[in-house]
Structure formats: structure tokens, C-alpha cells
C-alpha positions, 0 to 999 in steps of 0.5 A: 715121166716120174721116177721112183727112188728105186728106178732112178737108182737102178738107171742112174747106177746102169748109166755110171757103169756104162760110162766107167765102160767107156761110153759117153753120156751122149751115147748112153742117153740114146739107149731106149731105157735111159731118160733124157739129159735134162732128167739126168742133169736134174738128178745130178743137180739135186744129189751131191753123191750122184754128182761125184759118182758121175765125176768120178765115172768120167775119170774112169772113162778116161782109164778105160779108153787108155786101155783101148789105146794099148789094145789098138796099138798092140793088135797087129793081127791084121797088119799083114795080108795075104795075096797071090803076090805074097804078103803085104802090109795092110795100110788101110788097117795100119792108118785106121789104127793110128787114127784110132790111137791118136784120137783117144790120146787126144780124147783122154788128155781132154777128159783127164789133163793131170793123168794123161795131158801133155806137160812141159817144164822149163827151168831157167838157171840163175842161182837162187834167182832161178825160174821154174815155168809149167805149162800144158801143150 
């Protein structure tokens, strides 16, 4: 399908907005109004500004997912359930929340390693010949 310049801009703006708000490209492209991924890749290759906006959106998506981590971790609304025997820990909800947090932590570390990745630094003391080694876990 051929798109007008206006349609391309509208579709691309919508795509960027959805990515910035946490959706993956794959999820966005499943939406009815979106073209296929080859079309998107052609638009990115043909326009440096679009390529930069897309890259920036993926970094912002990492920030959105990081904020989700905090919301999930802070949500204790279903941690305790009431039953005839009294209150008890809802271990299924707690375990699911931990899984969600751990999965998102891993994802944001891969999406934006300089900001959210693990970094270790080792310094070997030795006077003026000290060695400093940095590496990612």
C-alpha cells in the first residue's frame, strides 16, 4: 500500500508514541492501523530523522519500563488475602510480581545498558602502575 507523506508522518508519530510508552515494535505492528515491519524499516532507512526518533523512543521505552518496575514493586494491594482462617500472604501474587520485576530489570539492562546495566569495576593497587578494569556483568 502506498502512503502519502501525511499518512506516513501520522503513522510514524503514532508508532513512536506507543514505543515511548512501553510497547515493543512487534506489538505495535500487530495493531490494525500499522503497516508491516519491512515498510517501517524502509522508512527508517530513508530518513535519518525518523531513525533518530526511533532510537530515542527505544531509550525512552526503557525509562517507561523502569517506572513500571517501581509501580509493580510498590503495589502491595494483593499481597495479603483474607480467608476464614484469617489473613495470609498471597504467595502467588508476590511471586508473579517478583517475576515481572526481574523480567523488566533484565529487559531494561539490555535496552539501555549504559543507564540500567550492571557494571563492575576492579582496581588493582600498585602505585603509579595501578590497573583499573571495568566490565559489564
